[in-house]
N, C-alpha and C positions, 0 to 999 in steps of 0.2 A: 334751071339748075338752082339748087339751094344756095341762098346767100350765106356767106360765112366770113365774118370779120377777121378770121385768121389770115386771109389772103389780102386784107385791105389795110386795117389800121392798128393791128396788134400782132404780137408774136406768140400768143398762146397756141396750144395745140389745136389741130383741126377738129371740127365736129366729127364724131364717129359715124353719124348717119343723119338722115332727116328724121323729124319727129314721127312720121308714119312708119319708117323703117325701125325706129327704136321701139315703137309699140308692138310691132310684129315679131320682134325677137323674143325668144324664150326668156322668161324671168321678169317680164314687165308686170308690175303690180300697181293698180290704180289706187291713189290715195284720196283724190277729190275729183268730182265731175259735176259741173254745174252748167245749166242752160239758162240764159237770161234773155229777156225780150227788150229790145231797144224801144224807147218812146221819145223820139227826137222832138224838139220844140217845134210845134206846127207853124209858128210865126217866123222864126229865124232859121229853122232847119238845124240849129246847133244842139248842144247837149242840154237836155231838159233837167229839171230838178229831180225827177224820178231816176234818170240815168246817172246823174251825179252822185246819187246815194249808193250806187253799186260798188265802186272801188272800196269804200269802207266796209261794206258787207263782205266782199271777197277777202279783204285783209283778215277779218275776224274768222272766216271759214278756214283760211290758210293757217292761221295761228292755231285754231282748234285742231285741225287735221295733223299738223306737224307735232303739236303737243301730244296728241293721242299716240302717234307713232314714235314718240320719244326722240325727236330731233329738234330740240329747242335751239340748237346752234344754227339751224338754217332759217329760223322764223323771220328775222328782220330782213335778210336779203331776199328771201322768197316773197315776202309781203311786198317789198318795193318793186321787184321785177314784175310780179303779177299786176300790181296797181298800174304800172306804166303801160304794159301791154294791153290791159283791159281798157284803160282810159283812151288809148289811141284807137282801139276798136270802136268804142262808144262814140267817139267824135267823128270817125271817118268811114265807118262801115256803110255799105249801101243797103244791106238787108236789115231785117228786124231781129233775127236770132243770132246770138253770140254764144259759142261753146267754149267753156273753160275746162281744162284738164290738168291735173297734177298727178304724175305717176313716177314710180321708181323703176329704173332699168339698170340692173347690175350695180355699177358704182356711181350712178348719176341720178339726180332728181330732175325730172323734165317738166317744164311748165309750157303749156301751149294755149293759144287763144285763136279760135277760128271765127272770123267775122264775115265769111262768105264773099268778101270782095277780092277780085283777082288783082287789084292794084297793090303790089308789094310795098310795104313801108320802107322808106329810105331815110337814114339819119340826115338832118340838116343842121346847119350852123345857126344857132339862135343868137340874136344880138344881146348885148348886156342888159337892155331894158325889156326884152321880150318876156312875157309871163308863161310862155309855153314853147315847145319845140325841142326840149332837152330830154324827152322821155327815152328815145332809142339810144341816145348817147349814154344814159345811165345803164341801160341794158348792156351795151357794149362794155362798159367799165366794170360792171359787177358780175355778169354771167361768165361761166367758163367757156361756153360756146353759144351761138345763137344762129338762127336761120329762118328762112321762109320756105314753105312748101312749094313744089314745082308749079302748082296752079295759083299760087299767090294768096290763097285764102287763110292760111294758118301761119302765124308767127310763133316761134318757139325758142326756148333757151334752156340751158342746163346748168346745174350746180353740182360740183363734185361731192360725193359722200366720203369725205375724209374720215379719219378715225374719230368718230364722235361718241358721245355718251350713250351707253346702252340703257341708261335710266335718265330720268329728269335730273338736271343739275340743281343742287340746292343753292340758294342764295349764299354767296360767300361773305363771311364776316371779314372785317378789315384787320382783325388782330386775333391772336390766340385766346382761347377761352381760359379764364383764370379760375373760375369756380362755377359749379353747377349742382343742381338738385333735381331729383326725379319725383314725379307725382304718380302714384298708382291710383287709377281711377276705376270706378265700377263700370262694367261693360253694358251700360244701359243709358237711357235718356237722363238719368239723374247726374250723369258725369259732369255736365257743364256747371251745375250748381256747386257740386263738390270742388270742381277746379277753381271756381271764383272764390270760394271760401278759403281753401287752402293756399291758393296762389298768392294772395296778398301777404300772408305770413311768410311764405317762401321768399318773396321779393324783399321783405324786410331783412330776413336772414342773409340773403345774398348781397344786401347793401347796394342795390342798384340805384344810381342817382338819376332816376327818371320819374315820369309820372306813373305812379303805381296804379292809379285808377284806370288809365288808358291801357296799361299792360294787362291788368286783370280782365278787362273787357275783351281784349284781343285773344287772350288765352281762352276765355269762355266761348267766344265765337268759333274758334278753331276746334275746341272739344265738342261743342254742340254739333258742328258739321260732321266731325268724325263719328259721333254716336249715331247720327241720322243716316249717314251714307256709307260708313265703313264697317258697320256691324251687320251680321246676318241674323235676322230675327229667329229666335228659337234654337239657334246653334249654341252649344255649350263649349267651354274651353277657350272663349275669345278673350283677348286682352286689349286694353286701351290705356295708353300711357302718355304722359307729358313730361318734358324735360325743360328746365329753365337754366340758361347759362349766361354768364356775364364775361365779356371779353376785356382785354387790356385797354381797349378804346371805350369802355363803358357801354358798348352795345349790348342789348338784351336779345338773346336767341331763345325763341319759343318753338319747340318741336313737339308735335302731337302725332302719335303713331297709332294706326288702326290696322286691322287684318286685310282690308281690301286693297289690292295692289294697283287698282286703276283709278284714274281721275280724268275721264275723257273730256269733260266740260270745264276744266280748270280756268281757262282764260275767261269764259263766259261768267263763271262764278265770281271771279275777281272783279269783273266789270259790272256785276249786278244784274246781268241778263238772266242768269239762272240762280235763283236763291238770293239771299241778302247777307248771309253771315260773313263770308269772306270780303264782300264789298264793304260791310260795316267795319271789319278789321282794318281794311285799307284806309278808311276815313280817319282812323286814329294814328295814321302814319306808318303802318306796318308794310314792310317790303316782303311780299309773299312768294313762295315757290313750293314745289313738292317733288319728292324723289322716292325711289324704291331703294331701301337700305340693303346693302350687300348681306346675303345670308338670312334675310327676313322676308317671309311671305306676307307682305303688306306694304304700306306706304307711310311716309312721314310728310306732313304739311308743316312748313317752316315759316315763321314770321320773325323779322329782325326789326327792332325798334331802336332808334337813336336815343341817347340820354336827353332828358328835357322835353319829351314829347308833350305837347299841350293838349288840353281837353277840347272837345268840340264846342 
């Protein structure tokens, strides 16, 4: 019988079904499916360096997947839940192959890890000095429901899909915008040069008390990225715009808008895995996000800089 902590240590609602039953129901939509091969340490039998690299990779895949499907509100919790389940499987599985799946079923996000072992995981009480043993207790605390398949090979958990954003959430400024200016840019590769030239004068006019050089570089990187990936070559009537705003807290908001409504590899771009522009912008202290503006067939990439950002 499927293990359910609703009957044991908490009062949350019971799990609607096992992971297998959830997948079989109409409306199940896969978001991520990964198969990985364990390579246990041949000397100790424990987790090898190769296996230890998998949790970070899975976190990145989870973030990219949820970002693509516009559920940034689930990213941090889903990353942690999958990390704990996958790490437990890498440490204790008997077989070599581990299957990871994330799928959407009606009003829940389902995360499951199949390690092929019939020994069902059981939460244990870790001592105050123990470096491990808390993984399943984190799952219990964070997941809406969790369980183990009848054959013991698959551990799964769910997160409720509460009223979440239909689009990516922009990074929120800490204070209202006092003054702003728009830059109309040419819809081609010359836009970044134009943005850097005009951006500095706009920053002077806005009287932003921060590092104008850093802000100009961030603006240039965002515009360069938009021109390279947001414009369709040969298509007429496209627009590329940038807007600079200064808040009451002297934060600088840089919004760059292009016609492409998608940014599936945003997290990888910020981390520098894909391209270097957004990664370089982050090195200047920019806090980055993207979102689809209401009523606009395109997207906006936003950077927020604090006053007094130093140069590299």
